[in-house]
Steps between C-alpha positions, in 0.01 A plus 500: 500500500224451242728264309556284808126471564430430134779239488370329819146497357609344170717246682217393733253478208746279314545277808123450546438423135796265456415289809144433392468141378211279414469279814255258341759399244711352781227258619571143402206261470717223647563712811129571535422127489768423761369777728142376468610146586698628801199700624273195472750286692516764775125456553552131586538515878545190717310468828641282779220332700597292806283224648598639842700804607570377854597169658483417871732221617322493836706421812848366431810426705788744458749392234257266325516570125169562327405549138190585300409549137324809369325412174430777251331537162556757228145633458609785273548508124880529480790276605580525874866524599611493866822698523565478874362369828646614831405437861499734796751276678783263416310223681250484212608396151273512193566277198325603180518472120732798446475675161295210361191618309167365625247519217148639555285235666802299615594439864819486700625443854718682748654292777563690824729350765506626860770377739283530814701775669357757739270471797129546562293637210718543190385653169720528191426658163611404152502771232455360150606734218354433156405675179141559616319834512554513879864398465508295821293273722533438874471150651509420873590203714443480872554260785498489877852386592550323835853481647669161457401252770236734650139403558274630222391855573335627187176429327462154355384442152 
């Protein structure tokens, strides 16, 4: 029994000593430079600033297509990339510069088309996904939709 314990002790001592390596010898100065550059680039965060976050079409007749432009500026210090823009309904379609970098200080536009469907007060949202710190922005369009051929009911603009 003493031999087994002694053998296990010598074996474990050998394993601990043989696995010990000098970790600093594995560090490459080229890898350190690449990592530092990557970390600096990660600090460059774009910020998407819109001139307006909501647009009111006022009172419209049902089925009358509408469109508006949401202008934005990259007020951050990194390139802004819009990866997706989706609406809360198929009646609203956003058109945007997909996967096209917008440099810091530069501006862009997002065209939003609404087909005029619905009745009474209608509000739709557009979710814009981008590489910003927040990750997404919410835009809104609204309108008071009167039925076709009906006398105007809603608020006038």
